[in-house]
N, C-alpha and C positions, 0 to 999 in steps of 0.2 A: 215286756212291751218292746216294739221295735225302736231302734235308735232314730236320730234325726235324719230325715231324708229330704233333699231338695224337691220342691213341688212346683211345677209350672202348669198353668192352665192353657189349653189350646182349644180352638174350635175344631170340629171334625171336617176340615175343609182342605186337607192337603193329601196328595197321593202318596202311596207307600208301596214301592215295588216289591217289598218283602211280604206283602199281605197275602194270606189265604185264610179261610175261615176254619173254625174247629169242626170236627166231625161229631156225630152223635155218639152216645155211649156204645151203641152196637156197631159203630164204625170208628174204632179208636185211631188216634193219630200215631200211636206208638206200638210197635211190635214188642214181643216179650224180650227180644234181644236189644231193645233200646233204639232201633232204627225207626225212622219216621215214614209213615205211609204217604203215598202220593195221591193225586187226584182230588184234593179238597178244593171246592170252588168258592168264589167270592159270594158274599151274601147279596140277596136281592134288596134293592132299596126302593122305597115308595113314600109318597107324601100322605100322612094320615089325614082323615077328614076331621073337621072341627065344627062345633055349633056356631051360631051367628053372633053371640054376645060380643060387644065392642071390646071387652078386655083382651080378646085374642088378637086384636089388631086387624086392619083391613088386608084382604088378600092381595098378593102381588100377581102380576100377570105371569102365566105359566113359564114364559121364556125368561123371566127375570128371577125365577126361583129354582136354580139348578139343584139337582140331587147330588150332594157331596159324596165323595167316595168314603168307604170304610177306613181308608188308610189313616186319616186324621184321628178317628176314634181309637184305632189300634195304638197310635202313638200316645194318646192321652192315657190309655190303660197301662201302657208301659211306664209312663212317667209319674203316675199318681203315687203319692206317699202312702195313703191308707185308703181303705175301701169299706163302705157300709155293706154288711152282709145280712140279708133278711131271710129268715127261715120260718117254718110253721110247725108248732108242736102238734102232737097227736090229737089233742083236744081242740085244735083250731086256733089257739092263742099265738099271736105273732111274736117273733124274737128278732131283734136287730142289734148288731154289735159291730164296731169297727175292727177290721183285721188287717194285718200285714199280708201282702201277696205280691206275686210277680206275674207279669204277662209275658209268657214265653211260648212261641210256636202256636199262637192263636188259642191258647188256653190260659185261664187264670189259676195259678197254683197257690195254695195256702196251707198252713198247718195249724193245728190246735191240740191242746192237751186232751188226753182221753177222758178227763174228768169234767170237761166243759159241757155247757148246755148245747153248744153247737155240735159237738161230737155225738151226743145222745140223739139229737134231732136228726142229723144226717144219716144215722144208722137205720132210720125208718123212712125218712122223707128226703129224697135227694134234690127236689125242686127248690131252687133258690133264686133270689134277686140280688144283684150287686149294683150299688149306686156310688159314683165318685163323690168326692167331698163337696164339690161346688154345687150350690143350688141355683146359680145363675147361668153357668154353662153346663147343662145337664147331660149326663150320659148314664143310662140305665141298661143293664144287661140281665136277661133272664136265661136260665139254663139248668143243667143237671150237674151236680157235684158227685164225682165218683172217688172212692177211697182207693189209694194205692199203697202197697207195701213200700217202705222207704227205699229198699234195695232196687225197686223198679222205677223210682223217680229219676228222670233223666239227669245226667250229671250237670248239664248246662242250667237246669232249673235250680239245682242246689247252689251252684256258683252264683247265679243271679240273685238268689235269696240272701246268700251270705254277703255278697257285695253290697246289697241294699240295706240290710238290717244288722249284719254282724252275726256272731254266734259260732258255735263249733258243732257241726252236724256229723255224727258218726253213722255212716251208711251201713255199717256192719252190726249195729246194735239191735237185735230183735226185740229187746225188752224196753225200747225207748218209750217214754211217756207221750211222745208226739205222734199224731196221726196226720198224714198228708192227703190232700184232696186236690183234684183237678176239675175245674168248672168248664164244661163244654157249652158255649153259648148256643141258644136256640133262636133268640130274637133280641133286638136292642132298640132303644129309642134315644135320640139326642135332640136337643133344642137349646136355643138361647132365650133366657127369660125375658129379655128386652123385646123380643119379636118372636113369640112362640109360633104363631100361625105360619110364618114364612120361613122358619128355620127348622121346624120339626121334621125329622126323617125317621122312618122305621126301617130296620134291617132284619131280614129273615134269613136264617141259616139252613133251613130245611127245605 
C-alpha cells in the first residue's frame, strides 16, 4: 500500500499553462526513445444537459456559468492521494479498487502486481473509469489503460511515483512482479455536489 500522501481538494477552475491532453493509444505521447510527441490539443469543454427535477438546482444564466478550463482538473489529478479505478470483468461484473498513481504529462500512471484482479482484467479489457476520492468535488475520467514494459516507463514518472509513495523500483528487472499502466483520457466530467447543474462540465479529448 502507498504511504501517507498529503491530499488537497481543488475545484477545476484555475488555468494551468502546462496543460495539454493525452493522446489516444494509437497516438502515444511517448516515442520508444522516451521523448514526448508534440501536437496534443486541449480537450473540448461543454455543459451537459440535465433533466428538470429540482434536486439539480435552478439553471444559471449562460453568462454566469463559465466553462472552467481543464487546468484545475489536471492539478487535482496531480495532487490526489489515491484514485478509485473501475474496470469490467469478461462476464460483465464490475470491479472497483483504490490505487496509487501519478498524473504526469497528461496521463495517469499506475502499477499493480501480476496476480491482481486488475492485471487480469486489463489484459483483456483496457477501458477504465477513474474517480478521485471526493464525492462532493467530483472528477471522473474515462479512458484506455495500456500496459508498458517498465524499461519504457519515462524516468520522470518513476521519480514522481517514488517521491509520492516511496519504494525502490529497479528499471532493469525483467522478472518484476509489478506491471505498469498508462491511462489515456478519452473524456472527463467534473462538478460540485452542492450545485451540480451549474458546475458540471464535460471534457472530450477526441
